[in-house]
Each structure stands twice: as C-alpha cells, then as structure tokens.
C-alpha positions, 0 to 999 in steps of 0.5 A: 319844076322851079314853080313847084319848088317855089310853091313848096317853099313859099310859106317859109320864105314869107315867114322868114321875110316877115321875121326879118322885117319885125327884127328891124322894127324891134331894133329900131325901137331899142335904138330909140329907147332914149329918144323923147316922144318916140312911139314904139312900133310893132306889127301882128306877125300872124295877121301879116303872114296870113295876108302874105300867104293869101296874096293880099300882102304881096307888097307890090303896086303896079305902076301906071304909065302915061307915055309909051316911053315909060318903063313898066315896073312895080313899086314896093309897098309895106307888106305889114301895117305897123301899129303903135305899142301901148305904153305899160308905164308912163314916161316923163319924156313921152317915150313908149319904149319899154326895154324889157318888152323890146328885149323879150320880143327881140329875143323871141323873134330871133329864136323863131327866125333861127327855127324857121331857117333850120326848118327851111334848111331841113326841107331843102336838104330833103328835096336835094336828097330826093333828087340824088340818083 
C-alpha cells in the first residue's frame, strides 16, 4: 500500500523538490547581484521534471567498493543541469544578474511551489478521506 501511495504522489514530490532547488538557484543569483563577474544561473524546469519523472534524473550514483570492508551507499548527483542565463544588458563589471528578471522568476517559482503544495495537500486529504470508515 505504501508503494501505491508513493507512486501516486511521485510526480508532485519531484516537482516540489525541483521548485525548491530552483528557488535556491534564483536566491543565489539575487544574493550575488553586486558580485563582479558573477554569471546568473537557472535551469529548464520542464526538462528537469521530465527527466526526474522518467527516471533519468534520479540524482543517485551507485558507489563501487574496492574492499569487502567498504560500506554500500549512494552519492547525490545534481538532478538538474544548471545553465548560464544570457544577459539582457551588458554591465560594466561583467555581472549578468538582471534584478527585474530574477525577482519575476523568483516570485513566479514561489507561486508555482505554493500551488503544488496546495494540490498535494488536497490529494493527501482526499486519500485520507477515502481511508476513513
């Protein structure tokens, strides 16, 4: 039963995780708006979600052991491919952060994250209601 619940909520979980990651990337851009030669970064959310859902972006690397005494484990890998954002206007210090673009993207991503949380909350409430006698 837990497997079915996990598979039911998998896409929403992946989307929220990617939204949270994107929020961190955008916050980093905003924090470095005055850093000389800083290059603004972002990622294609739709492509990252597609990769995560189809299993190609699981973010896990299996570790190879060379001794019987080594622990088995996995290492986290970047689930998204960060790209540099093209500057809309040249700056004297080489910084490519455009605060208007960053604020807009940050607010839009926050709205999508909140909508995803509301959707997921509604789905969980529906599942809990179905389980009630």
